[in-house]
C-alpha positions as CSV (number, residue, x, y, z in Angstrom):
1,M,0.1,-0.1,-0.1
2,R,2.9,2.4,0.7
3,S,4.2,2.2,-2.7
4,R,1.0,3.0,-4.3
5,S,0.8,6.2,-2.4
6,S,4.3,6.8,-3.1
7,N,3.7,6.6,-6.8
8,L,0.5,8.6,-6.6
9,A,2.6,11.2,-4.8
10,S,5.4,11.2,-7.4
11,R,2.8,11.8,-10.0
12,H,1.2,14.8,-8.2
13,R,4.8,16.3,-8.1
14,L,5.4,15.5,-11.6
15,L,2.2,17.0,-12.6
16,L,2.8,20.2,-10.5
17,L,6.2,20.4,-12.1
18,A,5.0,20.4,-15.6
19,T,2.1,22.9,-14.6
20,V,4.8,25.3,-13.2
21,L,7.0,25.0,-16.2
22,L,4.2,25.5,-18.6
23,L,2.4,28.5,-17.0
24,P,4.9,31.1,-18.1
25,E,4.6,30.0,-21.7
26,L,0.9,30.3,-21.5
27,A,1.2,33.9,-20.1
28,L,3.7,34.9,-22.6
29,A,1.5,33.5,-25.4
30,Q,-1.5,36.0,-24.8
31,T,-1.9,39.1,-26.1
32,S,-3.5,42.3,-24.7
33,P,-7.5,42.0,-25.1
34,F,-7.7,45.6,-25.2
35,L,-4.9,45.9,-27.9
36,T,-6.9,43.2,-29.9
37,G,-10.2,45.1,-29.8
38,A,-8.5,48.5,-30.3
39,T,-6.9,47.1,-33.4
40,A,-10.1,45.4,-34.6
41,L,-11.9,48.7,-34.0
42,Q,-9.5,50.7,-35.8
43,S,-9.5,48.4,-39.0
44,N,-13.2,48.3,-39.1
45,L,-13.5,52.2,-38.8
46,L,-11.0,52.7,-41.5
47,A,-13.0,50.3,-43.6
48,W,-16.0,52.4,-43.1
49,L,-14.4,55.8,-43.4
50,T,-12.7,55.2,-46.8
51,P,-16.0,55.1,-48.9
52,I,-17.5,57.7,-46.8
53,A,-14.5,60.3,-47.3
54,I,-14.4,59.4,-51.2
55,I,-18.2,60.3,-51.1
56,L,-17.7,63.4,-49.2
57,V,-14.9,64.7,-51.5
58,M,-17.1,64.1,-54.4
59,V,-20.2,65.9,-52.9
60,A,-17.9,68.8,-52.1
61,G,-16.4,68.9,-55.7
62,G,-20.1,68.8,-57.0
63,L,-21.0,71.8,-54.6
64,A,-18.1,73.7,-55.9
65,M,-19.2,73.0,-59.6
66,A,-22.5,74.1,-58.8
67,G,-21.2,77.3,-57.2
68,R,-22.8,76.4,-53.8
69,V,-19.4,76.3,-51.9
70,S,-19.9,76.1,-48.1
71,W,-16.2,76.8,-46.8
72,G,-17.1,75.2,-43.5
73,W,-17.4,71.6,-45.6
74,F,-14.1,72.2,-47.0
75,I,-12.5,73.2,-43.8
76,G,-14.0,70.1,-42.1
77,L,-12.7,67.7,-45.0
78,V,-9.2,69.2,-45.0
79,I,-9.0,68.9,-41.2
80,G,-11.1,65.8,-40.7
81,I,-9.8,63.2,-43.2
82,P,-6.2,63.5,-42.3
83,I,-7.2,63.1,-38.6
84,A,-9.5,60.0,-39.5
85,F,-6.9,58.2,-41.6
86,G,-3.8,59.6,-39.4
87,A,-4.9,58.6,-36.1
88,P,-2.6,55.8,-35.4
89,Q,0.5,58.0,-36.4
90,I,-0.7,60.9,-34.3
91,V,-1.3,58.7,-31.2
92,T,2.3,57.1,-31.8
93,W,3.6,60.8,-31.9
94,I,1.7,61.9,-29.0
95,R,2.8,58.7,-27.0
96,G,6.5,59.6,-27.9
97,M,6.1,63.0,-26.7
98,F,5.4,61.6,-23.4
99,G,7.9,58.8,-23.3
100,T,5.4,55.9,-23.2
């Protein structure tokens, strides 16, 4: 009976050792769920914004050809489109300014 309990104890020790050795690998294999979600959100927004920006530029061109130019539209396009598509670079630049 003693050999059976000794065998069981050695199996438990081996299982514990294997678990301790594999846990750091599992921890390093995971990525940040926030980063994964933010990347997916960014790619989805860019996929939606691309055709919208194209349509808005066409509308602004049509308004200019018709002589019904609203300078607020053009200023919004000139400022909004670079901000929308340059957001990752802007965030990287701001993070670099603060050393993070």
